[in-house]
N, C-alpha and C positions, 0 to 999 in steps of 0.2 A: 357347627355352621362352617361352610366353606364359601370362598369367593373365587370364581373362575373368570379369566379374561385373557384376551389376546392383545399383545402389544409389540410392535416392532419385530414381528416374526416369531415371537416367543409365546408359547402356551403356558400360562402361569396359573397355579392353583394355590390359594392361601387358605390354610386351616386357621380360622379366626381365633379360636380359644387357645390353641397351643402356640400359635405364631409360626408354625412350620410353613415354609414356602417350597413348592415343588415346580420345577420347570420340566415339562413333560412333552412327549410326542403326541401326535394327533390321536392315536388310538387310546392312549391312556387318558387324555383329556376328555374324550367322548365317553369312555367307560365311567370315569368319575362323575360326569354329569348325570348319569343314569343310575349310579350304584345305590344310592340311598332309597330310591323309590321302586326299584325293580329287582326281581330275582335274577340269578345268573342266566337262566334260560331266556328270560325276557330281554336281557341286555344283548344276548347273542342274536336273538331274533331281530332286534331293532338295528343292529350294526353289521349283520352278515353281508349286506349288500355292498358295504364299503371296505370290510376287512376280512381276512382269513379267519375261519371259525376257531382254529387251534390258537391263533395269536390272541383272539379275544379271550379265550379261556385262560390263557397264561397271564394276560393282563389283569383279568378279574382276580386271579390268585395273588398277584403282586399288590393290587390295591387293597385286598383283604389283609395282607400282612402289614401294610401301612396303617390301616385302621386299628388292628390289634396292637400295633406298636405305639399307638397314641399320637400319630402324625396326620391323621385324617378323620374328620367327623368326630372330633373329641368333644366331650361334654363340658359345659360351662361350670367350672368349680368356683368362680370368683364371686358370684352374687351373694351367697351366704357368708363367704369369707370377708367381704368388705364391711358388712354390718358388724361382725365380731371384732374386726380390726379397729373400727371406729370407736367401739365401746371401750377397748383396752388402751387405745392410743391417746396419750396426752397431747392436746393441741398447744403447740408453742408457735410463737411468731419468729420467723427466721429471716424475713426480708422486708425492707421498707423502700417505697418509692417516694423520695423526698422531692416535692414540688418546690424546688429551690427558687424558681422564678415563675410567677404567673404574669409573664410579660414576654414579648417576642419582637424581634426586629424584622421578621418576615411576615407576609400576609398570605400564607398558603391557603388555597381555595378550599381544600378538603379538610382542614384542621378541625378535629373534634374538640380541640381546646379553645376554639374561637380566638386565635392569635394569642393564646396564653391566658385568657380571662376565665375560662371554665364557667360560663354562665354567671360570673360574679365580677370581681374587681381586679384590677392589676395590682400586684403586690410582690415584694421580694421577701423570702424567708429570712428572719434574723438568726444570728448565731444562737441566741438564747432558745428560740423555738427548736432549731435543729438539734441542739444539745439535749433538750428534753426528749426529743424523739429517739436519739441514740440511747439515752438512759432507759427509756421505755423498752426498746428492743432488747437490750442486755437483760433487763429485769424479767422480761416475758419470754425469753428464749430457752428456758429450762436448762437441760444439760447439753443442748446443742452448742457445738464449738464454732462452726463456720456460719457466719452471718453475712447477708448481702444488703448493700445500700446503693440504690440507683439515684443519681442526681438527674432530675428530669425537669421539664418545663411545659410550656414556654421554652425559653432558651436559657439553660443553666449558666452559660458563660456571662450573662448579664448580671450575675451575682457571684462572680468568680472568687472574690476574697472570702466570702462565707463558705464556699465549697472547700477551699484550702483549710480554713479554720476547722471545719467539721471533720475533715480527713485526719487532721492532727489530733483532734479530740478523740476520734474513734480509735486511733492507734494507741492513745494513752489508756484506753479502757481494756485493751486486749490482755496484757499480762496479768493485771490484778483480777480479772474476771474469767480467765482461761477462755478467751474468745479470739477469733480471727475474722477481721472484716475483709470482705471483698467489695471494693467500690467500683461502680460503673458509671458511665456518663453518656448522655445522648446530646448531640449538638448539630446545629445547622451549618456550622463552620464559619459564619460571618466574622466572629470575634476570635477565631482560632489563630494562635501565634506560636512562636518558638517556645515561649515560657510555659504556655498551657500544654504544649506537646511534651515538653521535658517533664513536667509535673505528672501528667497522665501516664507517661511511660514508666514512671517510678511507682505510682500509687494506684492506678486504675486497672482492674483485672480485665475489663472489656470496655470498648468505646464504640458507640453507634454513631455513624456519620451519615447524615440525611442527604441523599441525592437521588433523584428519580430516574436517571439514565441519560438519554440523549439531551443535548442542549435545548432543543426546541420543546421537548416534553417537560424538562425540569423548569425552564424559565416560565412556561405557560402556567404551571400549577404552583410554583414556589417563588413568586416575585417578592421584592421589597414593597413596602407599603405605598410607595409612589409609583410602582409599576415596573421598575427596572428588574431584569433577571439577575439571579445570583450565581448562575453556573460558572461563569468565567472567574469569579472571585474565589469560590470555594474549591474548585477542582484541583488546582495545583497544591493547595494546602492538604487536601485529603490524600492525594498521591504521596506527598512527602510524609504525612503522618503514618499511612499504611506501611511504607517502607521502613520508617523508624521503628515500627513494631514488628519488623520481620514478616510482614504479611500474615500476622496471627493476632489473635485476641482483639479483633475489631470486626465490625460489619459495616459495609456501605449499605444503607437501608433505604429503599425506595418504595413508592406506592404507584400502582397502575390504576387507571380509571377508564371510563367509557371512551375517553379521548385517545388513549394509546393501547388499544386492544392487542396490538402487535408487540406486546411488552417483552417478548423473548428478545427482540432487538435491543431493548434497553438493558437487559441482563448481559447480553453479549457485548454491547458497547462498553459497559463497566469492566467486563473481563478483558476486553481489548485494551483498555486503559491501564491494565496491570493489576487490578484488584482481584484478590483471591478469595475473599470472604464476602459473599453477596446475598442480599435478601431484597427481593422486590415483591411486594405483597398487594393483594387486591384491596381497593378502597372499600370501606364499610360506611355507607352514607344513607341518608333518607332518600327513598326512591324518587322524591320530587326534585332532587338536585340534578342538574344537567350532566354532571360528571359521574353520577352513580352507575354502578353496574346493573344491567337488566337481564332478565331471563333469556331474552333473545341474543344476548352477548355470549352465552355459555358455549355454544359450539365453536366459536372463534377462539375463546380462551382455552378450551380443551385442546384444540389444534396447536395453539402456541406452546402449551406444556409439553405436548408430544415432540414438537420441533426442538424445543430447548433440551429435552432429555436426550434426543438423538445426537445433537451437537455436543452435549457434554460428554457423551461416551466417546465420540470422535476425538475431541480435544484431550481427554484423559489418556487415550491410547497414543496420542502424539506427544505426550509429555507436557501438555499445556492446560492441564485440568484446573478447575476452581470449584469451590464449594458454593452450592446454592441452598440456602437455609431450609427451604420447604422440601427439598429432596433428600435431606439428611435423615436417614433411618438406620437404627441399629437393629439388625436382624438376629444378632447373636445373644443379646441380653436386653438392652434398653433400660428404661426406668423401672423402678420397683413396682410391684403390683399395685400398691396403694396409689402411687402417682399415675399409673396407667388408667386407673378407674376414676380418680377424682380431679386430675388436671393440675392447674398452675398453683392452687392453694390460695387464690384470691379470697379475701374476707376471713381467712383463718390463719394461714402461715404467712401471708403476704398482705400488706396494707399500704395505702397511699396516704401521704401526709401533706396537707395544704400549707401555704406560707404562714398561716396563723395557727397551725397546729391541729386542725381537725383530721380525724381518721375516716377514710372511706375504704371499701373493699379492694379497689384498685384505681388506677389513674383514670379509667374510662367511666367510673361512677362519680368522680368528683363533680360536685354541683348538683347531684341528685339528692335532695335533702332527705328523702325517705331512707337513704342508705348512709346517713351520717352516723358513724358507729361510736364516736367518743372524741377525745382530744388528748394532747400530750400532758395536760395537767390532771385530768381525772381518769385517764386510761379508757378502757372499753366500757362505755355506759349502755351499750345496746348489745348484750351478749346474745340476744335472740337473733340478730342479724348474723353474728358469727356462727351460731348453731345452724341457721338456715343454709348458709354457704357450706358448712361442714357436711350437711346431708345431701349436697348436690353432687351427683356422680352419674356415670353412664347408665346406671340402673334406675335412676329417678327421672331421667329424661326420656319421655316416650319415643321421640324420634330416633334415639340411639339404639333401641332394642334390637332392630334387625339390620343395623349398619355394620358392614365388615370393617370399617375404619375406626370403630369406636375406641379400640385400645391404642391407637396411634395418636388420636387427637384428644383423648380423654373426655369426650363429650363436647368439645368445642369451647368457645369463649362465652362465659356467663354474661358478660357485658353486651356482646353482640346479640345474644338471645333476648336480653332485657330490652335493648333498644329496638329490636324487631317486633317483639310481642309483649313487652312489659312483664316478662316472666323469666327469671334466671334459669328455669328448667326447660325453657323452649329453645329452639335452634334457629339460627339465621340460615335459611334454606340455601341461598346462593353460596354462602360460605361452606356449607356441608358438601354441596356438589363439587366445589373446587378442591376441598380437602380430600375427597375420595379419589379424584383424578390425580392429585399430587402423590398420594400413597401408591397408586398403581404405577406411576412413572418412576418413583423412587425404587420400588421393588424391581422393576424392569431394568433399571440401570445397574443394580446389584447383580442381576442375573447375567447381563451382558458383560460386565467386567470380570465376573467370576470365571468366564470361559478362558481367559488368558492365563 
């Protein structure tokens, strides 16, 4: 399977199965588009009004060499491989999302966690529950050495003392169990201070800082409960924090909605403020919400991704580059085959833990009682859920079968599919359209920067 497209003056051909990317001239682009369905004579007949016949023959010969070399029209070898791999591969838990606080001091309009309540009650995780969660992780991680724990909410800093206690406890488990913990934290910044920054710089492998971009955009969607905006309070803290981490191992993370379809301006605003690690992602919401993205928004969003990609190339060449999370693609290696096929590991390698110790496949399933998998006292009590997620990959999702981006998104988000169609093997269609566009832009950026 191949995918051909034109972007920013480049003719790009992606061989989906091998991952090979070709930037080609017009004649090669046209020959490739006809190659699989036509003989050499038929290709010449269809193109001779546009190109010299000898050039067409030479191009056909070059394309044939690429095919024989396994760089074009390669066969899919992964489908039988993933089934065999799953049979042999022991499922171990390697990451937990600790809902350290089901409470929040902001009232973000698009919050899937309902201001931290997650369809339930406000609560803070106790040290005892968190301790049991870390013990579970160690006990169920098999021979895996590197483990990850994300402190999530709500707003984790509302339970800061317990965060610190759990980090200390995790460190105490490392040497006796031959484990290494990588802790991460997501915060809205309201309670961020020098003590928190100093601790995070010592202990947190990554920190996510929530800010939506321009002041008017951020304050409209992320106000305090009484309505005041939070931008002016958090911005200087985030700038200081990013600098204290040498502009690395953090993300400023925003969400764009129907209200700021010109979101490229929010990304560039954050870049102009000095941030080097930026993620601004599309909201996923019930279509009835006034801020939800709609199908008619797609052309504008696609245009914005193109504008952003071109500006990123310009800034990179000027020495003012920054990373945009959704344009970060490794064309030389990337994730292992299993990860490319099965995704984030939710429900199998990755679990979310509520303040009272219940397990769910990920933070976006918390509160969906049919996906309650167990708890810190009893462990996994619903192995059928774990098995169901383990069998979820690009080959079990019908919409992924003919999608060129499937090995980059690994089938997309199971939670988004569930919330769109009540099925973890379905897909959130708008999300898929945007993912395909982001992949195209990311490859184009690589092609443009490779010229230098």
